[in-house]
C-alpha positions in Angstrom: 0.0 0.0 0.0 2.8 2.4 0.8 4.4 1.7 -2.6 1.1 2.6 -4.3 0.9 5.8 -2.3 4.4 6.8 -3.1 3.8 6.1 -6.8 0.6 8.1 -6.9 2.1 11.0 -5.0 5.0 11.1 -7.4 2.9 10.8 -10.5 0.5 13.5 -9.3 3.4 15.9 -8.4 5.4 15.2 -11.5 2.5 16.2 -13.7 2.8 19.6 -12.2 6.4 20.1 -13.3 7.0 23.0 -15.7 8.4 20.9 -18.5 5.6 18.4 -18.2 5.7 14.6 -17.5 8.8 14.1 -19.6 10.8 16.1 -17.0 10.0 13.5 -14.4 11.0 10.6 -16.5 7.4 9.5 -16.9 7.8 8.4 -20.5 6.1 5.4 -22.0 8.2 2.3 -21.2 6.0 0.4 -23.6 2.9 1.3 -25.4 0.3 2.5 -22.9 2.6 2.3 -19.8 4.5 4.7 -17.7 7.7 4.2 -15.6 7.3 3.8 -11.9 7.8 6.5 -9.3 11.0 4.8 -8.2 12.3 4.9 -11.7 11.5 8.6 -11.9 13.3 9.2 -8.7 16.4 7.4 -10.0 16.6 9.7 -13.0 19.5 12.2 -12.9 17.3 15.4 -12.6 17.2 17.2 -9.3 13.8 18.4 -8.3 13.2 21.7 -6.7 9.9 22.0 -4.9 8.8 25.7 -4.8 5.7 27.8 -5.1 4.7 29.1 -8.5 4.9 32.8 -7.6 8.7 32.5 -7.3 9.5 30.9 -10.6 9.5 33.9 -13.0 12.8 35.4 -11.8 14.2 32.0 -11.0 13.9 30.5 -14.5 17.1 32.0 -15.9 18.9 31.1 -12.6 18.0 27.4 -13.1 18.8 27.6 -16.8 22.3 28.8 -16.0 22.7 25.9 -13.5 21.5 23.4 -16.1 23.8 24.7 -18.8 26.8 24.3 -16.4 25.6 20.9 -14.9 24.2 18.8 -17.7 24.7 15.7 -15.7 22.5 16.9 -12.8 19.9 19.4 -14.3 17.4 20.9 -11.9 13.7 20.6 -12.6 11.3 22.9 -10.8 8.4 21.2 -9.2 5.5 23.6 -8.6 3.6 23.4 -5.3 0.2 25.1 -4.8 0.2 28.8 -4.6 -1.1 29.1 -1.0 1.3 28.2 1.8 -1.2 25.9 3.5 -1.6 24.0 0.2 2.1 23.7 -0.1 2.4 22.4 3.4 -0.4 19.9 2.9 1.2 18.5 -0.3 4.7 18.3 1.1 3.4 16.6 4.3 1.4 14.0 2.5 4.3 13.1 0.2 7.0 13.1 2.9 4.8 11.1 5.3 4.6 8.5 2.5 8.5 8.7 2.2 8.2 9.8 -1.4 11.6 10.1 -3.2 10.2 12.8 -5.4 11.6 15.8 -3.7 15.3 16.8 -3.6 15.5 20.5 -2.6 12.5 21.9 -0.7 11.7 25.6 -0.4 10.2 25.9 3.1 8.6 28.6 5.1 10.8 29.4 8.0 8.1 28.2 10.5 8.2 24.6 9.0 11.7 23.8 10.1 10.7 22.3 13.5 8.0 20.1 12.0 10.1 18.8 9.1 13.2 18.2 11.2 11.4 16.6 14.1 9.6 14.3 11.7 12.8 13.2 10.1 11.8 14.5 6.6 14.9 16.6 6.0 18.6 15.9 6.6 20.9 17.8 8.9 23.3 20.2 7.3 25.8 20.7 10.1 28.8 21.4 7.9 27.2 24.1 5.8 28.9 27.5 6.5 26.4 30.1 7.8 28.6 33.0 9.0 27.7 35.1 5.9 24.0 34.9 6.6 21.9 37.2 8.8 21.9 35.5 12.3 18.1 35.6 12.8 17.7 33.8 9.4 20.1 31.1 10.5 18.3 30.6 13.7 15.1 29.8 11.8 17.0 27.0 10.0 18.0 25.3 13.3 16.1 22.7 15.4 17.3 21.7 18.8 20.7 23.2 18.1 21.2 21.4 14.7 21.2 23.0 11.3 18.5 21.5 9.1 18.3 24.1 6.3 20.0 27.0 4.7 18.5 30.5 4.8 17.2 31.5 1.3 15.6 34.8 2.0 14.6 36.8 5.1 11.6 39.0 5.7 10.3 41.4 8.3 7.2 43.7 8.3 7.9 47.3 7.6 5.8 50.4 8.4 4.7 52.4 5.4 3.4 55.9 6.0 2.1 59.0 4.2 4.9 61.6 4.2 2.4 64.3 3.2 0.4 63.6 6.4 3.0 62.3 8.9 6.2 64.3 9.1 8.2 61.6 10.9 7.5 57.9 11.6 6.2 57.0 15.1 8.8 55.6 17.5 6.3 53.6 19.6 3.0 51.9 19.1 1.4 54.5 21.3 2.7 57.2 19.0 1.4 55.3 16.0 -2.1 55.0 17.6 -2.1 58.7 18.4 -1.0 59.7 14.9 -3.5 57.3 13.2 -6.4 58.5 15.3 -5.5 62.2 14.8 -5.0 62.0 11.0 -7.8 59.6 10.1 -10.8 61.2 8.4 -13.3 58.4 7.6 -15.8 60.9 6.2 -13.3 61.6 3.5 -12.3 58.0 3.1 -9.0 58.2 5.0 -8.4 55.7 7.7 -5.6 55.2 10.3 -3.8 51.9 10.2 -4.0 49.1 7.6 -3.1 45.7 8.9 -3.7 42.1 7.9 -6.3 41.1 10.5 -8.4 38.5 8.5 -8.4 35.2 10.3 -5.3 33.6 8.7 -1.5 33.6 9.2 -1.3 37.4 8.8 -3.4 37.9 12.0 -1.1 35.5 13.9 1.9 37.7 12.8 0.1 40.9 13.9 -0.8 39.4 17.2 2.8 38.1 17.8 4.1 41.6 17.0 1.7 43.2 19.5 2.6 40.8 22.2 6.3 41.1 21.5 6.1 44.9 21.6 4.5 44.6 25.1 7.4 42.4 26.2 5.6 39.1 26.1 5.8 35.9 24.0 3.5 33.2 22.8 5.7 30.2 23.6 9.1 29.8 25.2 12.2 30.0 22.9 12.5 26.3 22.8 8.8 25.8 22.1 8.2 23.6 25.2 6.0 26.0 27.2 3.1 28.2 26.3 3.6 31.7 27.7 0.8 33.7 26.0 -1.5 34.0 29.0 0.4 36.7 30.7 0.0 40.4 31.6 2.1 41.3 28.5 0.0 39.0 26.3 -3.1 40.7 27.6 -1.6 44.2 26.9 -0.7 43.2 23.4 -4.1 41.8 22.5 -5.9 44.6 24.3 -3.9 47.1 22.2 -5.4 45.6 19.0 -8.9 45.2 20.4 -8.9 48.8 21.6 -7.6 50.0 18.2 -10.7 48.5 16.6 -13.0 49.9 19.3 -11.5 53.4 19.1 -11.6 53.3 15.3 -7.9 54.1 14.4 -7.9 50.5 13.3 -11.0 50.3 11.1 -13.2 47.3 11.1 -12.5 46.8 7.4 -9.0 45.5 8.4 -10.7 42.4 9.7 -11.1 41.3 6.1 -7.6 42.2 4.9 -4.9 39.9 3.8 -1.6 41.3 2.4 -3.0 42.2 -1.1 -6.1 43.9 0.2 -4.2 45.9 2.8 -1.6 47.0 0.2 -4.2 48.0 -2.4 -6.1 50.0 0.2 -3.0 51.9 1.2 -1.9 52.6 -2.4 -5.3 53.8 -3.2 -4.8 56.6 -0.7 -7.2 55.3 1.9 -4.8 54.9 4.9 -2.2 56.9 6.8 -0.2 53.8 7.8 0.3 50.3 6.5 2.1 47.3 8.1 3.2 44.9 5.4 6.2 43.0 3.9 9.1 44.7 1.9 7.7 43.9 -1.5 5.1 46.7 -1.1 8.0 49.2 -1.7 8.3 48.3 -5.4 4.6 48.9 -5.9 4.6 52.1 -3.9 7.6 53.4 -5.9 6.0 52.7 -9.3 3.6 55.3 -10.7 0.5 54.1 -12.4 -3.2 53.2 -12.0 -4.0 52.1 -8.5 -1.1 54.0 -6.9 -2.5 57.3 -5.7 0.3 57.8 -3.1 3.3 57.8 -5.5 6.0 60.1 -4.2 4.3 60.4 -0.8 5.3 57.1 1.0 8.0 56.7 3.6 9.3 53.4 5.0 10.3 52.8 8.6 10.7 49.9 11.0 7.7 48.9 13.0 7.7 50.6 16.4 8.4 47.1 18.0 10.0 43.9 16.8 8.6 42.4 13.7 7.7 38.7 13.4 10.4 37.1 11.3 9.5 35.8 7.9 11.3 34.2 5.0 12.2 30.9 3.5 14.8 28.2 4.0 16.2 25.5 1.6 16.3 21.9 2.9 17.1 18.5 1.4 14.6 15.7 1.6 15.6 12.7 3.7 14.2 10.5 0.9 16.1 12.3 -1.9 18.3 10.1 -4.1 20.4 13.1 -5.2 21.5 14.6 -1.9 25.0 15.6 -3.0 23.7 17.4 -6.1 20.9 19.0 -4.0 23.5 20.4 -1.6 25.5 21.8 -4.5 22.4 23.4 -5.9 21.6 25.1 -2.6 25.2 26.5 -2.5 24.6 27.9 -5.9 21.2 29.4 -5.1 22.6 31.2 -2.0 25.8 32.6 -3.6 26.0 36.4 -3.7 25.1 36.7 -7.4 21.9 34.6 -7.1 20.9 36.2 -3.8 21.2 39.6 -5.5 19.2 38.4 -8.5 16.5 37.1 -6.2 16.1 40.5 -4.6 16.4 42.7 -7.7 14.2 40.6 -10.0 12.0 38.8 -7.5 11.7 41.2 -4.6 12.7 38.7 -1.9 15.1 40.2 0.7 18.4 38.4 0.7 19.6 36.3 3.6 23.3 37.3 2.9 24.2 40.1 5.3 26.7 41.7 2.9 24.1 42.6 0.2 22.4 45.0 2.6 25.5 47.1 2.7 26.1 47.0 -1.1 26.5 50.6 -2.4 24.7 50.0 -5.7 21.8 48.2 -4.1 21.5 50.9 -1.4 21.3 53.6 -4.1 18.5 51.7 -5.9 16.7 50.6 -2.7 17.2 53.3 -0.1 15.1 51.3 2.5 17.7 48.5 2.7 19.2 49.8 5.9 15.8 49.9 7.6 15.0 46.4 6.3 18.3 45.0 7.6 17.8 46.4 11.0 14.2 45.2 11.1 15.3 41.7 10.2 18.0 41.8 12.8 15.5 43.0 15.5 12.8 40.6 14.4 11.7 37.7 16.6 10.8 34.2 15.4 7.2 33.1 15.3 6.4 30.3 17.8 8.7 27.3 17.4 6.1 24.6 17.4 6.4 21.3 15.5 2.8 21.6 14.3 2.9 25.3 13.6 0.1 25.3 11.0 -2.4 24.1 13.6 -1.1 26.5 16.2 -1.4 29.4 13.8 -5.0 28.5 13.1 -5.8 28.3 16.8 -4.1 31.7 17.4 -5.7 33.6 14.6 -9.1 32.1 15.2 -9.0 33.0 18.9 -7.7 36.6 18.3 -10.3 37.2 15.6 -13.0 36.5 18.3 -11.5 39.2 20.5 -11.2 41.7 17.6 -14.9 41.2 16.8 -15.7 41.9 20.4 -17.2 38.4 20.8 -14.9 37.5 23.7 -12.8 39.4 26.1 -9.0 39.4 25.8 -8.7 37.6 29.1 -11.0 34.8 28.0 -9.3 34.5 24.6 -5.9 34.2 26.1 -7.1 31.6 28.7 -8.6 29.5 25.9 -5.5 30.0 23.6 -3.2 28.9 26.4 -5.1 25.7 26.8 -5.3 25.0 23.0 -1.6 25.6 22.4 -0.7 23.5 25.5 -2.6 20.6 24.0 -0.9 21.0 20.7 2.6 21.1 22.2 1.9 18.1 24.5 0.3 16.1 21.6 -2.8 15.3 23.6 
């Protein structure tokens, strides 16, 4: 039965490859037949599991590798666009010990789950001194290195320079400025944040708790710490923002694209979002009514750390070539290309001090400091379930359906159950 599951998983995923079934080795072995999944895995191509939104800028990078390494070409394997869909597909295939994957592009919050499950191999000898330290820490599990930083990420604060003369230094200042400058009757609101019930809300909640001096779980992920005075202060800050109106209720339906569009349309004074918003804000055109009027600053408190890591599947039959490809992807030239053409902030520290990049992207210094000050999201082996529990509970408080105290009590119990496995 396992062999059937492995074959079906491999066949299904291989059909999603950019070059079609031929890239997987699924060619007719005889009229009307296909090779097995094991035969496909024994082919010389190295598969790279990655989301489809990344591949446009990456295509020439892979083409360059393939030209230089005809014996071990890389074949991109497209995962679903949504992060939860990517995790579901990877989990199903890796649980079945599918040999399909070689290099895996992982969200930084998946490291603990993949490493603790034995799905990825340790990379203890890989040099990490050139990478931003917070990014390296997301690639570790229980002291061991299980992945290589690919890109880093931190939320930034975007603000209207024609309205706010200098960015707020504290969240209290931001709340004051947002409330003072919002004019809902004229369609201008205070603070755009991603408060729909999904991962973006978990990030906003984590940032509010961190700014208050609290945490959701202990650094090693063994103890839930969210039900604390600091946790209550953080959640109450968001709840009071909704109640007072400087965080409008429309934020409760915003994910990243909706929040970005609302800010670029001139409807908000402040926006909290990822660095890729900068490119859109700096480009004139339809839908950008704030061109030339946008400043970028760090959040008033620590951001939740984002980004992606590269790992090697424990079931890969090309682990040596996979490691060589990871070294190639994370060299300075390709990290630069990823940032310039893809908008993904590099994990290599030196690129943030590159004079040419600084001239073209003046916010790089702010971004580097934001990443260095960022704190990891909860280190929990089943992070996806934890995030659903967190965002669902916080959403109830933001809708005024439950008090912050009750929400945190329930959240503490739910997360404790997830960590204990009960």
